[in-house]
N, C-alpha and C positions, 0 to 999 in steps of 0.2 A: 284075245290080245293080252289081257292082264295076266292070264295063266302062263302064256309064252314067255312074257318078261320075267315072271317069277322064276320059271324053270332056268332060263338063261342066267339070271342073277345068281341062283343057287350054284349052277355049274361053275360059274366064274369064281365064286367064293371058295368052292372045293379045290379048284385048280390052283388058286393062289395059296391056299393052305399047303397043298402038296408041294408046291415050289419052295415054300418057306422051310418045310421039313427037309427037303433035298438039300437046300442050301446049307442048312445047319449040319447036314452029314458030310459035306464036302469041305476039306481044309481051305481056308482063305488063301488066294494067290496074291502076293504083294503086287502093287501096280508097277514097281520097278525093282529089278534084282540087280544088285551091285555086281560089277564085273569081277571075275575071279582074281584078277591082278591086284585089286584093292583089298583083298582079304589077307591080313597079316598072319592068319593061322595056316594058310596054305604054303607049301614049300616054295622056296625062292625059284627053283627051276620051273614049277608049274606056273608061278605068276609071271615069269619072263615069257614063257611060251604063250600064255593067254594074251599078254599085252602086245607081243610081237604079231600075233594073228589079227590084231586090230589096227596095226600101223600101216600107213600108206609109205610109199617110197620116199615122199617128202619128210615124213616123220623120221624115217631110218637114216636118211642122209643127214638130216639136222642133228641127230644124236651123235653122229661121228665128227662134228664140227665144234671147235672151241674158238670163241671170240674174245677180245680184250674189252675190258669195261669202258675204256676210253672211246671205243669205236662202236659199241653196241649198247643202247639204252635197254631198260628191261622190256619195253614194248617191242623194240626191234629184234631183240634176242628171242622173244616168244613168237613173234611172227615168223622168224626163220627156223623155229623149232630147235634152237641151238641146244646141244647136250651139256655144254659147259661154258663158263665164263671164267677168265682169269684176271688177276692183277700182275702185270709185268713189274719188274723192279722199279720201286719208286711210284707206282700207279696206286693212288690211295684216295679215299674220300676226303672231303673237307668239311669239318676239321678231321684230322687223322686221330680218331679216338675209337675205342672199342665199340662205343654206342653208335657212332657214325658208320662204322664198318657193318654192324649188324643191321642198321636201317637200310643201307645200300643193298646188301645181299638178300635181305628179306623181301625187298622190292622186286628183285629179280625172280625170286621164288614165287611171289604172289602172281606175277605175270605168267610164269611158266605153268603153274598149277591151274590157272584159269583158262588154259587152252582146252581143246576137245578132250584129249587123253590125260591131261594133267600131269605130264611127266616132269618132275622136278629137275632143275639143273644140279650139277656139282661144281662148286666154286673152288678154284685152285689158286694157289700162291706159292712162291718160293718161301720156304721156311727152313733155311739151310743151317742157321745157328741161333734158333729161336725164331719167333714170328717176326722176322726181321724188317718187313715192310711196315709194321704197325708201331706207331710211336708210343713209348712207354713199355714195350715188351721187354722181357728179359733176354739179354744178348749173351749167348754162350761163346766159349772159345770156338774157333773154326776147327774143322776136322784135323788139321795137321797137329794142333795141340792135343786133341783128344787121342790121336794116335800115339803121341809120346806119353800120355798118361797111362795108357794101356790098362784101363779099368772098365771092362764092358758093363759091369753092374751100374757104374756111374753113368755111362753113355745111355744105358736103357732108361735110367731116371730122367736124364735130359730129354730124351725123346717123349716121355710121358708129360713133362712139363711143357715142352713145345706144343704137343698136341692140345693140351688143356687151354693154353693161351691162344692158339690158333682157332680152335673150335669156339672159343668165347666170343669171336668176332663173326662167326658164321662160315668161315672157311673150313670146309670139310676134306680138303685135298691138298696135301703138301707135296712140293716138288723136292723131296729129300727122301733118303740120303744119297749123296754123290759117293759112289763105290768105285771111283777111278783109282787106278794104280799109276801114280805119276812117276815116270821114268826119267824125266829130264827137268831139272829144277828151273830151267829157263821158261817153262810153260807158265802162262798167267793164272792157271787154275790149280797150281801145286797146293795151295793152302786148302783146297777142297778135298784133298786126298788124305786118307788116314796114314799112308806110308808108301814106301817104294816097293814093297813086296806084298803079294796077295793076302798073306796072312793078316796083315793089319786091317784091311777092309773086311775080310771074312770075320775076324773076331768082333769087330765093331758094328757089323751089320745087325747085331742085336737091337740097335736103335729102332729098327722097324717094329719090334715087339712093344717098345715103348710108345711109338707113334700110333700104332693101330690098337693097342691094348688087347685084352682078352677077347673083345667083341667089337667089330666095327660099329655096331649099333649103339654102343655106349656113348653117352653125351660128349665125354671128353676124348673121344678117339677120332683120328682122321686117317684117310687113306694115305699110305705112304707110296713113294715113287723111287725105285732103284734106277739110278742114272749114272752115266750115259752109256748105253749099250751100243757098241762095245769098242774098246781100244783107244778112247780119247786120251789117255795118259801116255800113250806110246807113240805119238806122232814124231816123225823125223825132225830133229832140231827143236822139239818142244813147241812147235807152232800150233796155236790154238785153231781148231777146226781143220788141221792139216791132214797129212797122209800117214797112216800107220803102216809101214812097210815091214811086215813080219809074217812068218809062216803060220798056217793054221795051227800047228802044234805049239808054237809060242803063244799065239792068242789064247789057246785052251789053257796053257800053263800059267800065264801071267794075268790075263784080263778077265778070264771067264769065271774063276772060282768065286769072287764076291757075288756074282749073280746067282750062282747055284746056291749060295748061302742064303741070299734074299729070298729066293723062291721057297727054300726050306723054312724060312720065317713066315711065309704066307704073304709076302708083299703083294699089294693089290694092283699096282701098275708099274710099268717100265717105260722109261723115256729113251728114245733113240738119240744116238750121238750125231753131232754135226760132222764128225771127222769121216774121212774115207778109210777103207782098208784095201791096201794094194790098188789104189786108183779108183775104187767104186765107192760112191757115197753110201754110208750105212743106211740112210733113209730110203734108198731104193734097193736094198740088198735082201732079196727073198731068202737066200740061204741063211743069213744071220738071223732074221726076224722070225720067219716061219719054220724053217728046217731046224735051226739050232736052239733058238729061245723057246718057241712054242712046242716044237716037236721033241727034240732030244732032252731039253731041260724040263719039259712039261709044264711050262708057265700057263696058268689058266686065267690070269687076270687080263687086263687090257693094256695095249701098247699105245703110247701117245708120242707124237713127233715133238721136236723142240721148236722154238720160236721160228716160224717161217721155214722150217728145216726142209720141206719138200721143194722150196724154190731153188735150192742148191744142187739138185740132182743132175741137171744139165749144165751147170756152171754159169747160167744166164740169170739176170735179175727177173724176179717174178716167176710164178708157176704156170705151167702149161697143162693142157689136157693129158699129154703124154706123162708128165711127171705125176699128176694125180693118179692116173692109172697105175703107174709103176709103184708109187708109194703104197697105195691101198692093196693092190695085189701082192706086194711084198710082205703085207701083214700088219701095216699100221692101222689101228682101229679108230683112234681119235686124232684128228689133224689140227694142230695148233696154227690157226691162220688169224692172227690178231685183228687185222683190219679188213682183209679181203675174204671175209667169210660168206658173203653172198655170191661172190664169183666162184668160190670153192663149191658151195652147195649146188649152184647151177651146173658147174663143170662135172662134178661127180654124178649127179643125176643123169646128165647126158651120156656119160661113159658107161653107166649101167644100161640105159635104154638102147644104146648102140651095140651092146654085148661085149664091150671091152673089159668091163668089171662084172663078174658073175654075181647074181643075187646071193648065192651061197657065201660069198665073201662078205657081202653087206650084213647078212643075217648073222654070221659068225661074230662080226664086230659089235653089232648091237646086243647080241646075247652076252658078250663079255662085259660091255659097258653097263647094261641094265642090271646084270647080276650084282655088280658092286654097288649100284644105287640102291637096290633093295637091301643088300647086306648092311649098307650104311644107315638104314632106316629113314631114308629121305622121303619115301612115300607116306610114312606115318608122321614124321617130324621134319618137315622141310625148313622150318625156321629156327633161328639162332636161340640156343639155350642161354639166355642172358645171366642166369644165376652163376655161370662160370666166370663172369667178369669180376666177381669179388676178389678173386685170387690172381687177376691179371697184374703181372709186374710185382708180385708180393715180396715181402722181406724173405719168406721162406725160399722162394724161387731165386732171389738174388744170393742167398746163402749157398744154394746149390751151385750157382755159377761161380762164386768165389772159390768153392771146393774144387771145381773143375779147373780153374785158373791155377790154383796151388799145384794140383797134381800134374799139370802139363808143363811146368817149368823144368827145363833141363840145365843142370849145372855142368858146364863144360870145362871150366878152369877155376882153381882156387888156390892161390898161393898164400893161404893163411889170412886173407882179408874178410872172408865170410865165415859165419854169418855176422851181420853188423851188430855191434854192441848197441843195446837200446837205451842205456843209461850212460851218462858222462861222456857223451860222444858229440862231435861236431861234423855234420854231414853236408856236403855240397852236392846238389842235384842239378843236372843240366841235360839238355838234348830236346829235340823237337818232339819226342814221343813220351816225355816225362808227364806232361800235363795236358793230354789230348785224348779225350774219350773216342773221338772219331777215328784217330790213327790206330788206337789199340783195338778197336772193333773191326777195322778193315772194310773190304768190300761187301756187297750185299747187306748193307745196313742203312735202313731208311730209303736209300736209293740204290740203283743197280751198281754204280761204281763206288758207293760209299762216300764219305767226305770228312775232311779234317775239321776239327772243332773241339774246343775244350769241354763243352757241355752239350753236345748234339743228342746224347741219350742219357737217361738216368744211370748213375753208377759212380764208381770211384776211379780216378786216375791213379797211376803208379805213384805220382808225387803225393796225392791224397793219402795213399796207404802208408807211405814212408813217414809222413807227418803224423798221422794217427797212431802209428806204431811206436813213435819216439817216447821214451820214458823220461825219468827225472834227470834234469840237467843236460839234456841232449838238445842241441840246436840244429834245425834243418833250414838250409838257405837254397833257394832256387834261382837260377838265371839260365835261360835257354841256351845262350851262346857261350856260357862259361865266364861271363864277366864277373870280376870280384873274387875269383878263386885265389887263395894264397896259402902259404905253408901252415897257417893256423888250423886248417881243417885236418881231420884225422882220416877222412876218406871222401872220395868223390864218386858219384854214381852218374854215369852217362847213359841215358836212355835214347838209343838211336835206331836206325833201320829204315823201314819202308813207310810210305803213305798209301792210302787206300787205292785199290784198283780191282777190276774184275775182268775175267775172260781175256780176250785178245789184248785189251789195253794193258794187261799185265805181263804180256810176253817180254822177255828180256834177252833177244838174241845177241845183243852186245855184251852181255856179261852181268854178273850179280855183285859188282863192287858197291861199297858204300858210297854215298853221294859226297859232294864236295863239303857240304856243311858238316857232315858227321866226321869226315876225315880231319877237318880243321878243329872241330871240337876236341877230339881224342888227342890231337897234337897239343892243343892249349892246356888241357888238363894234365897231360903227361909232363909237360914242361914246369908245371907248378911243383912237381915233386911229391904231390899228395897221391897216395896209393889209389889206383883207379879200378872201379868195377864197371864193366859194361854190360848193359842189358839191351838185347836186340829184340825189337818188336818187328816182325816180318812174317810174310807168308811162305818163306822157304829159307834154307840155309844161305848165308851171304859170303861173299868172297872178302874175308878180313884177315887173312893170313899175315899180311904186312903190318897190320896194327896189333896183332895178337901179343907180341912182346912188350907192348906198352901197358898191357892189362894185368892186373893181379888177380882179377876175377872176371868170369864170363858166364852170363846167363842167357839162354835162349827162351824168350818169353812167348814166341809165336805171336798169334793175334788173340790175346786173352779175353776179349769181349768187354763186358760192362764192369767187370770187377778187378780193377787194377790192384785192389788191396790184397788180392790173392797172390800177386807177384811180390808185394812187400812182405807177406807172411813167410815166403821163402828166404828173402834177403835177410830178415831178421832171425831166422831159424825157428820161428813159431811152427813152421812145417819143415821138416827135414826132406829135401828134394828127393823125389822118387822117379822123375820122368826120364825116359831114355829115347834116344834118337830114333825115329822111325824113318829117317832119311840120312843117308851118308853125307857128311859135311865136307865139301871139296876143299882142296888146297888152293885151287884157283878155278875161275870159270872155264879155263881151257880144258879141265877134266870132264866137263859135262858132255854127254851123260855119264854119271857115275852111280853105280848101284851095288848092293851087297852081292858078292859072288862073282863080280866081273874081273877080279884080279887087280883093280886099281886101289891104290893106297890113298885114303882121303886124309883130311886134317883130323877129323874125328870119325870113327867107324860107326856104321849102322848099329844100334843098340847101346851106344855109349851114353853114360850119364853118371855123374859123381853124387855122392851124398856127403854130409858133414860128419867128420869123425868126432867133432865136439860141437856143442850147441850153447849158445849164450842166453 
């Protein structure tokens, strides 16, 4: 027995040694191998393929769904596997600061990346003239002014600054630029258009390069959105979300070129328009979305609906299974359903399971969406780069906004009264838009519709600029209604025009006339005998032919944003005006629609703009 035990013990020792030697010769296998899609050294296409192979139908339908922050908490968004969250106009954290934005969005990302597959969300917000939802952001002139400036390099810079300030808050997807070609000035979104001919939007589509930068993965880059596809600026009567009744040839000639340019610039997403084309809602039009945009134009990014846009396909309130099927099969990849995201997820899943929406369509949408998420670097860096906040609303950014305001001014009339003398002058300033930052910023500023208010955003009013530019022995007096004007003043400056609005609330089917307050003010100042300069702050040309003889000078300031001092730079001649009309200015509202090449004679033609022959 002792000999047997010894033999067995020896045999066991030898075997153990052999196993140790063998183990040393075989490479160690890690207990867990990271999925391919988490490896940043692998191509984006391979990462997407690997991830999609691991996704359930619930995961995929969730990626195609975008909810609004007010309706989906981080936990709710993660549970529904939502691919995106957005802030609607005026939907902000409290307090409305860059830090609070970052905290909010990072909370969504923590919840999303804690799920099984850890797919980050992409957070979207309207950033149409700066990061306009965020308090303290730099607010640039609206597109109508930038179209008049006709300076693509400047517009590209504006895009880069907008991206930097937007990304500083955690938002990595901006719903801009608007590339509509506005053909009827009564439309409430005219100011979102660069001009009435496609060349204006084509030229300024370079803003996409500013927004997206040289690489989407760069910290200060955001995904851009070309909107609204297609024909929103051509509706009959200028009715917002109305019917664009034109031929395919005219659609191709007028409204399609800006989107061709956007795709050439590498735009990452395209938003579908609320309007109909010859009676069919764009949101359900497969020819426009799949055949034309994705097929003919070769758009490889992803298509997003507008706010509850699929609800409108059948003309009834709310969306149905039929509308979901039609919209997704038409080619919409991500659907903006701000509050009804759970209903949408369930409906789309059912439409797939019953065979009404093919899995090939679901997979195509997911591949497009996930590709952009990987390109944005969200899987490696889902959280806000807060180092960008040090330049949020900086002096350098405001200087760029002031330059943009200068360049967008269009001098329409000058009977020797401009530029204003900076010294030994006595200037009377009046009008509701002279000392109101909210009015000069317009809609889509802090809230969807914008708001009047002297100091609603940081910046300078036009009155501030006039006062700051006044030199030795120059007196500047202000009264909104023109009270106190007398013949002792050498010049009067009336700053008149529109107050803020957005979308359909800005439609003006009744005409573009000045309001009663402005008409009365111009009459009062004219009666004083003091030479009168009128500055219009507006989102479109206005019907002021009747008042034009009362004016010695007329300047179209459009919606100049946060830097009214840029308007004053032109009034004083510190900047010789270079802006040119990108919209024909009508003689009367009855001429609408009026556009270059239609044979109608406007008050001022497309491309018109004066400069100073002398400067003071």
